[in-house]
Legacy VTK file of the C-alpha trace (Angstrom):
# vtk DataFile Version 3.0
C-alpha trace
ASCII
DATASET POLYDATA
POINTS 467 float
-9.888 -21.432 -36.401
-13.504 -20.312 -36.455
-14.517 -23.948 -35.875
-12.422 -24.042 -32.697
-13.729 -20.656 -31.538
-17.380 -21.624 -32.036
-16.963 -25.089 -30.508
-15.359 -23.602 -27.399
-18.296 -21.184 -27.000
-16.043 -18.998 -24.857
-16.157 -15.274 -25.686
-13.010 -14.716 -23.580
-10.962 -16.980 -25.892
-10.461 -13.983 -28.195
-8.473 -12.231 -25.452
-6.131 -15.179 -25.026
-5.686 -15.509 -28.801
-4.677 -11.844 -28.824
-2.316 -12.515 -25.910
-0.519 -15.240 -27.887
-0.117 -12.849 -30.829
1.351 -10.125 -28.584
3.749 -12.500 -26.845
5.112 -13.728 -30.149
5.453 -10.201 -31.513
6.779 -8.616 -28.325
10.067 -7.461 -29.851
8.310 -5.844 -32.821
5.898 -4.029 -30.530
8.721 -2.693 -28.304
10.473 -1.272 -31.375
7.388 0.893 -31.943
7.281 2.421 -28.451
8.123 5.906 -29.782
5.440 5.746 -32.468
1.918 7.220 -32.122
-0.723 5.021 -30.525
-2.686 4.582 -33.741
0.425 3.504 -35.643
1.094 0.801 -33.054
-2.531 -0.381 -33.192
-2.424 -0.582 -36.988
0.798 -2.572 -36.876
-0.577 -5.034 -34.308
-3.665 -5.623 -36.461
-1.405 -7.014 -39.206
0.270 -9.649 -37.017
-2.408 -12.401 -37.398
-1.975 -12.297 -41.199
1.414 -13.975 -40.740
-0.272 -17.139 -39.448
-0.511 -20.114 -41.778
-2.976 -22.996 -41.741
-0.482 -25.281 -40.014
-0.111 -22.767 -37.163
-3.801 -22.685 -36.231
-3.759 -25.771 -34.009
-0.762 -24.599 -31.977
-2.165 -21.065 -31.910
-5.448 -22.186 -30.335
-3.742 -24.669 -27.993
-1.524 -21.922 -26.574
-4.551 -19.678 -26.053
-6.372 -22.454 -24.192
-3.278 -23.085 -22.076
-3.086 -19.432 -20.964
-6.824 -19.481 -20.283
-6.398 -22.502 -17.988
-3.637 -20.713 -16.059
-5.718 -17.588 -15.448
-8.054 -17.219 -12.427
-11.594 -17.966 -13.544
-13.584 -15.626 -11.321
-12.819 -12.716 -13.649
-15.172 -14.278 -16.208
-18.114 -13.787 -13.883
-17.002 -10.279 -12.970
-16.306 -8.960 -16.456
-18.798 -10.924 -18.559
-21.440 -8.205 -18.138
-19.278 -5.114 -18.722
-17.617 -6.668 -21.772
-20.382 -8.637 -23.446
-23.591 -7.201 -22.019
-24.724 -10.304 -20.122
-23.776 -12.143 -16.959
-23.058 -15.757 -16.200
-24.122 -15.242 -12.603
-26.281 -12.394 -11.385
-24.296 -10.020 -9.184
-25.525 -6.838 -7.559
-22.198 -5.076 -7.952
-21.419 -6.171 -11.508
-21.773 -2.609 -12.745
-19.184 -1.403 -10.235
-16.332 -3.430 -11.738
-13.619 -1.025 -12.935
-10.947 -2.922 -14.853
-8.820 0.170 -15.495
-8.628 0.995 -11.762
-7.649 -2.478 -10.575
-4.133 -2.715 -9.122
-4.009 -6.388 -10.119
-6.468 -9.147 -10.923
-8.993 -9.564 -8.074
-9.913 -13.171 -7.254
-13.135 -14.203 -5.547
-12.723 -15.944 -2.203
-14.951 -18.726 -3.518
-12.428 -19.627 -6.203
-9.554 -19.239 -3.753
-11.088 -21.621 -1.218
-12.121 -24.140 -3.847
-8.696 -24.235 -5.515
-6.872 -24.810 -2.222
-9.208 -27.623 -1.208
-8.778 -29.656 -4.381
-5.115 -30.409 -3.845
-2.641 -30.802 -6.702
-4.296 -31.001 -10.086
-5.434 -29.010 -13.109
-6.264 -25.326 -13.002
-4.927 -22.356 -11.069
-3.242 -22.999 -7.723
-2.709 -20.237 -5.175
-0.057 -19.464 -2.606
-2.020 -17.375 -0.082
-0.195 -14.417 1.501
-1.973 -12.966 4.551
-0.830 -9.331 4.967
-2.810 -8.438 8.087
-1.173 -7.348 11.371
0.092 -10.180 13.591
-2.682 -9.801 16.173
-5.339 -10.203 13.473
-3.572 -13.151 11.852
-3.252 -14.886 15.222
-7.000 -14.472 15.775
-7.871 -16.526 12.712
-6.435 -17.316 9.285
-6.567 -19.845 6.472
-4.594 -23.022 7.280
-2.459 -22.614 4.157
-1.763 -18.875 4.515
1.773 -17.475 4.762
1.923 -14.442 7.051
3.605 -11.295 5.691
2.843 -8.302 7.934
2.316 -5.321 5.619
3.325 -2.954 8.447
6.937 -4.133 8.104
7.229 -2.427 4.729
7.118 0.982 6.428
8.321 0.179 9.927
11.275 -2.086 9.094
12.169 -2.414 5.382
15.063 -4.761 6.179
12.819 -7.213 8.028
10.266 -6.895 5.238
12.897 -7.874 2.663
13.887 -10.888 4.757
10.247 -11.943 5.091
9.750 -11.681 1.324
12.734 -13.941 0.705
11.285 -16.439 3.181
7.979 -16.216 1.303
9.557 -17.201 -2.016
11.530 -20.024 -0.383
8.414 -21.397 1.305
6.419 -21.137 -1.923
9.094 -23.027 -3.864
9.269 -25.781 -1.238
5.473 -26.117 -1.114
5.239 -26.479 -4.895
8.055 -29.037 -4.972
6.413 -31.083 -2.217
3.017 -30.990 -3.933
1.525 -29.405 -0.830
-2.054 -28.127 -0.803
-0.546 -24.729 0.102
1.663 -24.693 -2.989
0.736 -22.555 -5.980
2.427 -20.371 -8.580
-0.119 -17.578 -8.161
0.450 -15.240 -5.223
-2.906 -14.208 -3.772
-2.687 -11.416 -1.186
-5.263 -11.213 1.588
-6.052 -8.074 3.584
-8.516 -7.467 6.376
-11.309 -6.241 4.114
-11.252 -2.830 5.820
-10.261 0.018 3.518
-8.051 1.992 5.906
-5.925 -1.077 6.663
-5.874 -2.534 3.154
-4.298 0.579 1.655
-1.019 -0.644 3.126
-1.673 -4.098 1.648
-2.081 -2.446 -1.759
1.346 -0.857 -1.311
2.813 -4.328 -0.708
1.104 -5.659 -3.841
2.439 -2.691 -5.836
5.930 -3.466 -4.514
5.704 -7.019 -5.884
4.397 -5.746 -9.224
7.284 -3.267 -9.490
9.676 -6.189 -9.129
7.981 -7.875 -12.109
6.793 -10.813 -10.018
4.510 -12.974 -12.139
1.020 -14.158 -11.188
-0.017 -11.580 -8.586
-3.635 -11.299 -7.474
-5.632 -10.088 -4.471
-8.536 -11.756 -2.660
-11.616 -9.589 -3.115
-13.064 -8.602 0.245
-10.077 -9.965 2.180
-10.420 -11.852 5.439
-13.934 -10.484 6.012
-15.147 -12.163 2.805
-13.344 -15.407 3.689
-14.947 -15.371 7.126
-18.385 -14.843 5.572
-17.863 -17.691 3.083
-16.868 -20.074 5.884
-19.299 -18.835 8.531
-20.966 -22.246 8.815
-17.622 -24.082 9.055
-15.331 -21.672 10.912
-13.790 -24.374 13.102
-12.695 -26.424 10.093
-11.951 -23.633 7.625
-10.127 -21.079 9.786
-7.165 -21.956 11.985
-6.790 -20.476 15.493
-10.130 -18.692 15.216
-10.810 -16.614 18.330
-14.257 -14.950 18.314
-13.241 -12.491 21.045
-10.353 -10.982 19.069
-11.543 -11.756 15.524
-12.251 -8.442 13.757
-15.305 -9.903 11.997
-16.902 -11.547 15.035
-15.974 -8.579 17.213
-15.376 -5.436 15.089
-14.302 -3.453 18.149
-11.384 -5.843 18.704
-9.488 -4.389 15.770
-9.887 -0.801 16.946
-7.831 -1.012 20.114
-4.627 -0.003 18.386
-5.981 2.256 15.683
-6.278 6.035 15.802
-9.475 7.664 16.942
-11.606 8.404 13.883
-12.940 11.907 13.248
-16.542 12.146 14.386
-19.071 14.727 15.398
-18.996 13.877 19.093
-15.161 13.743 19.166
-14.848 11.088 21.834
-11.571 10.557 23.674
-8.886 8.356 22.167
-8.673 4.702 23.144
-5.636 3.365 24.888
-3.357 1.030 22.925
-3.517 -2.654 23.709
-0.817 -4.465 25.644
0.442 -5.982 22.375
0.850 -2.502 20.874
2.647 -1.222 23.991
5.013 -4.192 23.958
5.690 -3.710 20.237
6.366 0.006 20.744
8.784 -0.657 23.619
10.782 -3.264 21.686
10.816 -1.051 18.606
11.985 1.980 20.619
15.007 0.093 21.917
15.843 -1.235 18.454
15.495 2.192 16.838
17.703 3.775 19.523
20.551 1.321 18.939
20.213 1.592 15.155
20.248 5.411 15.293
23.498 5.444 17.262
25.124 2.982 14.847
23.904 4.912 11.800
25.230 8.195 13.242
28.631 6.598 13.837
28.827 5.223 10.301
27.733 8.506 8.734
30.387 10.479 10.646
33.212 8.000 10.066
34.750 9.845 7.109
33.660 13.384 7.913
36.015 16.110 9.062
33.272 18.218 10.593
30.249 17.315 12.623
26.982 17.769 10.725
24.348 19.349 12.911
21.075 21.264 12.876
21.268 24.780 14.302
18.625 26.646 16.189
16.994 29.869 15.065
19.210 31.837 17.460
22.512 30.266 16.424
24.822 32.741 14.668
27.049 30.051 13.139
24.682 29.066 10.342
21.103 28.583 9.248
19.052 25.414 9.221
18.282 23.842 5.840
20.464 26.275 3.877
21.530 24.913 0.449
20.121 21.466 1.112
18.181 19.157 -1.208
14.389 19.192 -1.306
14.297 15.960 0.693
16.638 16.755 3.532
17.711 13.302 4.664
17.261 10.034 2.816
17.665 6.816 4.761
16.013 3.716 6.156
15.941 4.769 9.806
12.979 3.300 11.677
11.338 6.443 12.991
9.367 5.858 16.164
5.908 7.305 15.703
4.135 8.511 18.839
0.479 7.890 19.517
-1.799 10.138 17.525
-0.850 13.571 18.856
-3.614 16.119 19.057
-3.552 19.512 17.447
-3.549 22.845 19.284
-7.264 22.523 19.898
-8.618 19.866 22.228
-11.602 19.370 19.936
-10.949 18.716 16.253
-12.859 21.071 14.026
-14.799 19.772 11.001
-14.193 21.816 7.846
-14.931 21.799 4.117
-11.801 20.692 2.270
-12.202 22.826 -0.864
-13.089 25.915 1.179
-9.914 25.572 3.201
-7.742 24.952 0.141
-9.008 28.197 -1.399
-8.147 30.307 1.653
-5.840 33.200 0.662
-3.279 32.320 3.353
-2.878 28.743 2.056
0.254 28.837 -0.098
0.388 25.152 -1.026
-1.755 22.050 -0.647
-1.500 18.390 -1.664
-3.249 15.114 -1.023
-1.454 12.557 1.109
-1.996 9.660 3.471
-1.191 10.022 7.140
0.655 6.959 8.448
0.139 6.084 12.106
2.305 3.966 14.406
0.072 0.946 13.801
0.596 1.171 10.047
-2.894 2.501 9.296
-3.058 4.993 6.430
-5.696 7.722 6.456
-6.522 9.813 3.354
-5.548 13.364 4.263
-4.590 16.778 2.919
-1.467 18.780 3.740
-1.974 22.563 3.744
1.036 24.857 4.040
0.770 28.454 5.198
3.575 30.938 5.792
4.092 29.939 9.419
2.107 26.735 9.962
1.247 23.416 8.375
-2.217 21.890 8.741
-3.204 18.238 8.360
-6.840 17.659 7.350
-8.042 14.055 7.610
-10.946 12.970 5.390
-14.166 11.964 7.133
-15.300 8.775 5.331
-19.016 9.301 5.924
-18.939 12.967 4.862
-17.675 13.447 1.320
-15.713 16.663 0.903
-15.401 17.179 4.668
-12.393 16.684 6.922
-11.296 17.304 10.475
-8.287 19.386 11.451
-6.059 16.594 12.692
-2.896 18.593 13.395
-1.571 22.142 13.321
2.223 22.362 13.262
4.401 25.481 13.501
7.016 25.333 10.737
9.654 26.831 13.029
9.498 23.655 15.148
10.507 21.376 12.229
14.035 20.169 12.983
14.361 17.294 10.535
12.654 15.905 7.432
13.562 12.463 6.129
12.457 10.068 3.428
12.988 6.341 2.892
15.452 5.214 0.231
13.144 2.457 -0.923
9.961 4.532 -0.571
10.886 8.168 -1.357
7.234 9.192 -1.086
7.217 8.278 2.631
8.141 11.516 4.411
8.803 11.877 8.141
8.611 15.252 9.912
10.352 15.585 13.276
9.470 18.478 15.548
11.345 19.857 18.525
14.346 22.075 19.159
18.056 22.035 18.336
20.521 23.700 20.665
24.248 23.387 20.008
24.697 19.727 18.960
21.756 18.388 20.940
18.503 17.783 19.094
15.374 17.266 21.166
12.518 15.538 19.339
9.068 16.139 20.816
6.742 14.888 18.054
6.863 12.941 14.790
4.488 12.874 11.827
4.722 10.499 8.884
2.967 10.873 5.534
2.853 9.103 2.198
2.994 12.027 -0.266
2.863 11.220 -4.004
4.404 14.642 -4.822
6.975 14.417 -2.030
9.733 16.329 -3.817
7.588 19.377 -4.532
5.944 19.343 -1.088
9.216 19.238 0.855
10.715 21.908 -1.390
7.850 24.296 -0.577
8.024 23.563 3.153
11.788 24.065 3.156
11.375 27.474 1.501
8.972 28.683 4.172
11.156 27.321 6.996
14.164 29.240 5.669
12.006 32.359 5.312
10.860 32.091 8.946
14.437 31.622 10.200
15.625 34.605 8.169
12.937 36.817 9.721
13.784 35.601 13.225
17.496 36.342 12.810
16.894 39.755 11.280
LINES 1 468
467 0 1 2 3 4 5 6 7 8 9 10 11 12 13 14 15 16 17 18 19 20 21 22 23 24 25 26 27 28 29 30 31 32 33 34 35 36 37 38 39 40 41 42 43 44 45 46 47 48 49 50 51 52 53 54 55 56 57 58 59 60 61 62 63 64 65 66 67 68 69 70 71 72 73 74 75 76 77 78 79 80 81 82 83 84 85 86 87 88 89 90 91 92 93 94 95 96 97 98 99 100 101 102 103 104 105 106 107 108 109 110 111 112 113 114 115 116 117 118 119 120 121 122 123 124 125 126 127 128 129 130 131 132 133 134 135 136 137 138 139 140 141 142 143 144 145 146 147 148 149 150 151 152 153 154 155 156 157 158 159 160 161 162 163 164 165 166 167 168 169 170 171 172 173 174 175 176 177 178 179 180 181 182 183 184 185 186 187 188 189 190 191 192 193 194 195 196 197 198 199 200 201 202 203 204 205 206 207 208 209 210 211 212 213 214 215 216 217 218 219 220 221 222 223 224 225 226 227 228 229 230 231 232 233 234 235 236 237 238 239 240 241 242 243 244 245 246 247 248 249 250 251 252 253 254 255 256 257 258 259 260 261 262 263 264 265 266 267 268 269 270 271 272 273 274 275 276 277 278 279 280 281 282 283 284 285 286 287 288 289 290 291 292 293 294 295 296 297 298 299 300 301 302 303 304 305 306 307 308 309 310 311 312 313 314 315 316 317 318 319 320 321 322 323 324 325 326 327 328 329 330 331 332 333 334 335 336 337 338 339 340 341 342 343 344 345 346 347 348 349 350 351 352 353 354 355 356 357 358 359 360 361 362 363 364 365 366 367 368 369 370 371 372 373 374 375 376 377 378 379 380 381 382 383 384 385 386 387 388 389 390 391 392 393 394 395 396 397 398 399 400 401 402 403 404 405 406 407 408 409 410 411 412 413 414 415 416 417 418 419 420 421 422 423 424 425 426 427 428 429 430 431 432 433 434 435 436 437 438 439 440 441 442 443 444 445 446 447 448 449 450 451 452 453 454 455 456 457 458 459 460 461 462 463 464 465 466
C-alpha cells in the first residue's frame, strides 16, 4: 500500500483511504454513537488492521474512485492549511475555514471547465442558479437551471414544485448525455452577501433532505462574470449590461431596501417588475387566505377570533402556544416601513442590549418583500419591540430600523416547513374584523423562546389595559 501511496504522490489520498474505511465500517461506528468521543476514535483506529494483503488493491482503487468523483478545486484551497504549502499561490488561502463551510465550495474555474468538456471522466455539474428572476434574465450560464431562492419563503408550494422539476430535468440531462447533465448539484448565487444568505438556506434545505453531491460556486455570478469578462457574449446567455448587477451594480438595488447610512437618503421606488409581482402575489394571497379560513372553520362549532383590548368577552393570546399560528400562508410583506422617527438613529448594539429596560434580545435576520435577509437584532421591552439592523461597514453598530408597540400585535405566525420564520402582523381587531396595517417577517433561530417572551408581555399589557 505504501508503494501505491508514494507513487500517487497525492497527500489527499489518505483522506479517501480513510473514507473507504469509514464507509465499510459504518454500522460499527453507528453502534458507538452513545460512547465518548475518544472511545469512538480508538475503535476507528483499529479498523485498518482487519485488511489483508489481497484487499490492498481494491482498497486503493476505491479510494482513487472517490477522489475522481470529488471536485478538485478543494485541493488548491486546502493544500496550505492542511499541509503547509500551496499548489497555487492564493491571497486568501489563509481565510479558508473548513469547519464553517455549509458545503463544499467549488471554484468557478473548475465549474466552467467541467461544463465545457462535455461527457467524460471527472466531476460533472448540474448548475442551479438561485438568483431572482430579474437577475437571471439579465445574464446566466447557458446550462443553468433557474430555481428562485425567494420562492422558499414566499411560496413553499411553488418551491417544492420547482425542486421536483429540477430533479426531473437533471435526470433527463444525464440520460441524454447533455453538457448540462451532472450528478453534482452546484448552486450559484449573486455573489452579494445579503442576497446569498437566502441561497444558503436553499442549500441547507437540500442537505437536510440528504441529497448527495451538493456544492456551491464560490463567488457566485459575480465570479463567473469576472472569469468570462473577455468572452461574455459566448459564455453568458441573455447578457444585458444595463440590468446586469455586475456591469451595473445599481441595477440590482431598485427592489432592495434602503441600506442604513449616515446621510439616511430617501428610499428608492420599487421597479415595475417588483410592483407587478406584488400585485399578482396580493391577489393570490387574498384568495388563498379565504380558502384557508374556510377549511379551518369547516369542523369548528365556534368562530375563532382575535379580540381587542377593550373586548370583555376574552383576552387575546390567552392559553395559546408560544408560536400562535403555524401555517404556510403567503404573508404579503409591505415595502420597508419606517419606524416612528423619520431619520433612523445609529446606535451601539451592545450598549442597547445592556439597557435596563430591555427585557429580552436575540439575533435574527429581517426578511423583506424582495427576499433579502438583513442581519438584525430584536430587542423586547415591556411595551415596545425594537428592530436594530446591522451596519455592514460599522462593526458593532446598527440603525434603529423599526419601533413597534406590542399592543398593536394582532397575529404571530410561523411556517410549518420553516418554524424559525416568524411573521408579526400589526393592526387592530374589533369584533370579528381584523385590520392589518403592517407586517414584519424575521428568521429567528430561537423562535420558540422569542415568541414566548413577546406573548407574555402582550398579555401583561392587555391585563393592565382592562384593569
